[in-house]
KOLSE-63935 format. One record per residue (C-alpha): residue number from 1; residue in one letter; x negated, y negated, z. Coordinates in pm, 1 decimal. Example, Ala and Ser with C-alpha at 12.3 -4.5 7.8 and 13.67 -1.06 7.14 Angstrom:
<nodes>
k  r  c1  c2  c3
1  A  -1230.0  450.0  780.0
2  S  -1367.0  106.0  714.0
</nodes>
This chain:
<nodes>
k  r  c1  c2  c3
1  X  -8719.0  -8741.4  11677.3
2  X  -8702.3  -8375.4  11768.0
3  X  -9081.6  -8354.6  11784.5
4  X  -9096.4  -8654.3  12018.0
5  X  -8826.6  -8499.4  12238.8
6  X  -9021.8  -8173.4  12253.3
7  X  -9342.8  -8360.7  12340.1
8  X  -9166.6  -8547.3  12622.5
9  X  -9026.0  -8222.0  12756.6
10  X  -9366.4  -8052.9  12733.8
11  X  -9527.1  -8338.1  12928.1
12  X  -9252.9  -8327.5  13192.3
13  X  -9290.4  -7949.1  13220.4
14  X  -9666.3  -7992.0  13270.3
15  X  -9602.9  -8260.2  13534.8
16  X  -9355.4  -8030.9  13710.9
17  X  -9589.8  -7731.2  13695.1
18  X  -9873.1  -7941.8  13838.3
19  X  -9684.4  -8113.0  14118.3
20  X  -9489.7  -7807.7  14235.7
21  X  -9806.9  -7685.8  14407.0
22  X  -9790.8  -7981.2  14643.8
23  X  -9536.7  -7787.0  14849.5
24  X  -9817.2  -7552.8  14957.1
25  X  -10039.9  -7845.0  15050.0
26  X  -9755.9  -7995.7  15253.1
27  X  -9686.5  -7661.7  15425.9
28  X  -10055.8  -7618.3  15507.7
29  X  -10072.8  -7970.3  15648.0
30  X  -9772.8  -7910.9  15869.2
31  X  -9908.3  -7574.5  15984.8
32  X  -10239.4  -7738.6  16071.2
33  X  -10053.8  -8011.5  16259.8
34  X  -9847.7  -7762.1  16461.0
35  X  -10155.0  -7557.1  16550.9
36  X  -10349.4  -7871.9  16646.2
37  X  -10063.8  -8006.3  16853.4
38  X  -9953.0  -7695.6  17041.5
39  X  -10262.2  -7477.1  17053.4
40  X  -10531.4  -7739.6  17101.5
41  X  -10318.4  -8022.7  17245.1
42  X  -10477.6  -8253.0  16990.1
43  X  -10223.8  -8373.5  16733.4
44  X  -10353.3  -8549.7  16425.7
45  X  -10258.8  -8906.2  16345.2
46  X  -10277.2  -8840.6  15971.8
47  X  -10114.7  -8499.3  15914.9
48  X  -9744.5  -8584.7  15922.8
49  X  -9799.2  -8911.9  15739.4
50  X  -9999.2  -8747.2  15459.7
51  X  -9731.6  -8479.5  15425.2
52  X  -9470.2  -8753.9  15391.7
53  X  -9676.5  -8939.8  15130.8
54  X  -9720.4  -8617.3  14929.8
55  X  -9353.2  -8521.7  14949.7
56  X  -9248.4  -8823.3  14740.7
57  X  -9445.2  -8719.6  14430.7
58  X  -9347.4  -8355.0  14485.1
59  X  -8980.4  -8447.3  14491.4
60  X  -8974.7  -8719.9  14226.6
61  X  -9200.9  -8583.4  13954.2
62  X  -9007.8  -8259.0  13924.4
63  X  -8680.9  -8436.9  13849.1
64  X  -8726.6  -8508.9  13478.6
65  X  -8806.3  -8146.9  13391.4
66  X  -8524.8  -8023.1  13615.2
67  X  -8291.7  -8238.2  13405.0
68  X  -8400.8  -8039.7  13100.6
69  X  -8356.8  -7695.0  13257.3
70  X  -8032.0  -7784.6  13434.8
71  X  -8185.2  -7758.8  13780.8
72  X  -7996.3  -8050.3  13935.0
73  X  -7678.0  -8003.0  14133.0
74  X  -7388.7  -8033.8  13892.2
75  X  -7015.9  -7982.9  13887.3
76  X  -6982.8  -7836.8  13541.3
77  X  -6629.5  -7701.6  13543.9
78  X  -6537.3  -7904.9  13238.3
79  X  -6867.6  -7876.5  13051.0
80  X  -6891.5  -7499.9  13107.9
81  X  -6556.9  -7450.7  12939.4
82  X  -6614.8  -7709.5  12666.1
83  X  -6701.1  -7608.1  12312.9
84  X  -6812.6  -7788.1  11999.5
85  X  -6788.3  -8163.9  11988.1
86  X  -6658.7  -8202.3  12344.9
87  X  -6960.5  -8011.2  12477.5
88  X  -7193.4  -8242.1  12282.2
89  X  -7013.8  -8551.8  12408.8
90  X  -7038.4  -8430.6  12768.9
91  X  -7409.8  -8346.2  12730.0
92  X  -7482.2  -8689.5  12584.2
93  X  -7276.8  -8859.9  12857.9
94  X  -7466.3  -8670.6  13129.2
95  X  -7800.0  -8764.8  12970.8
96  X  -7693.8  -9128.2  12949.6
97  X  -7597.2  -9126.8  13318.0
98  X  -7941.7  -8989.5  13403.1
99  X  -8092.5  -9258.7  13180.2
100  X  -7896.5  -9524.8  13368.6
101  X  -8026.1  -9389.3  13699.5
102  X  -8381.7  -9396.1  13561.9
103  X  -8338.9  -9757.6  13449.8
104  X  -8209.9  -9858.5  13793.2
105  X  -8496.6  -9674.0  13961.2
106  X  -8757.5  -9850.3  13745.6
107  X  -8587.9  -10189.7  13777.5
108  X  -8588.2  -10188.5  14155.7
109  X  -8900.5  -9986.7  14235.3
110  X  -9152.7  -10141.3  13995.9
111  X  -9164.9  -10486.4  14162.3
112  X  -9202.2  -10325.6  14505.7
113  X  -9473.6  -10088.0  14387.4
114  X  -9659.2  -10366.8  14210.1
115  X  -9639.1  -10587.5  14518.7
116  X  -9774.3  -10303.5  14733.7
117  X  -10065.0  -10267.6  14489.3
118  X  -10140.8  -10640.7  14481.5
119  X  -10139.8  -10673.0  14859.0
120  X  -10318.9  -10345.4  14923.5
121  X  -10025.6  -10249.3  15145.2
122  X  -10095.4  -9996.5  15416.1
123  X  -9863.1  -9801.2  15639.4
124  X  -9964.1  -9990.1  15955.0
125  X  -9996.2  -9663.2  16142.2
126  X  -10293.9  -9539.4  16342.4
127  X  -10429.9  -9374.1  16026.2
128  X  -10327.5  -9672.5  15808.2
129  X  -10360.7  -9536.1  15452.1
130  X  -10281.3  -9745.0  15145.0
131  X  -9931.4  -9667.7  15025.8
132  X  -9924.2  -9816.4  14676.3
133  X  -10013.4  -9484.8  14505.6
134  X  -9708.2  -9321.6  14662.0
135  X  -9492.8  -9622.9  14574.4
136  X  -9614.8  -9620.9  14212.6
137  X  -9470.1  -9271.4  14173.5
138  X  -9117.9  -9417.8  14192.2
139  X  -9130.2  -9622.7  13870.4
140  X  -9337.5  -9350.9  13700.9
141  X  -9072.7  -9090.9  13783.8
142  X  -8803.2  -9331.0  13663.8
143  X  -8984.7  -9378.8  13333.5
144  X  -9027.0  -9003.1  13288.2
145  X  -8656.8  -8956.9  13366.9
146  X  -8563.5  -9219.6  13106.6
147  X  -8777.4  -9046.5  12845.2
148  X  -8637.4  -8702.8  12932.3
149  X  -8283.1  -8840.7  12917.6
150  X  -8346.9  -8970.1  12567.6
151  X  -8493.3  -8631.4  12475.9
152  X  -8180.7  -8460.9  12608.7
153  X  -7965.7  -8681.6  12385.6
154  X  -8177.4  -8571.8  12088.8
155  X  -8148.0  -8206.3  12191.2
156  X  -7770.5  -8232.8  12236.4
157  X  -7727.0  -8395.0  11895.6
158  X  -7967.1  -8147.4  11733.6
159  X  -7763.7  -7852.0  11864.1
160  X  -7450.0  -8020.0  11728.8
161  X  -7593.8  -8065.7  11379.8
162  X  -7724.8  -7709.2  11343.6
</nodes>
């Protein structure tokens, strides 16, 4: 179980390390858009929309690894002071809450993403890109969050038993 938890965390770290670079792509797109709009009076129809489509994966795919490193906003007054069994119980409870969120995310986003794929849904803008790849990131991120939550339960119980 510990090996599986470590493998999940390694995959989520790799996903985080890969997708974090999207912030530079998004910044470059927005810079290009501003220069095009204000210097050349020729705004793009695709720049802001592409930046929006890239922001979803940037934001969502980092979440599972941030759960592992404690990067999410948390009120940890009780858990910071907790020791022993109470600390383990709180860590498991927090992981199970994240797991519940992941389940809800997958449950509600997967049918919408699948429908967007089946219909070849586009954004209906002037640029009109397909949007199913961006929508598919939602259930993928939910699945990765579920797996990382289960890994965090294993890690919390492993710390307790050692």
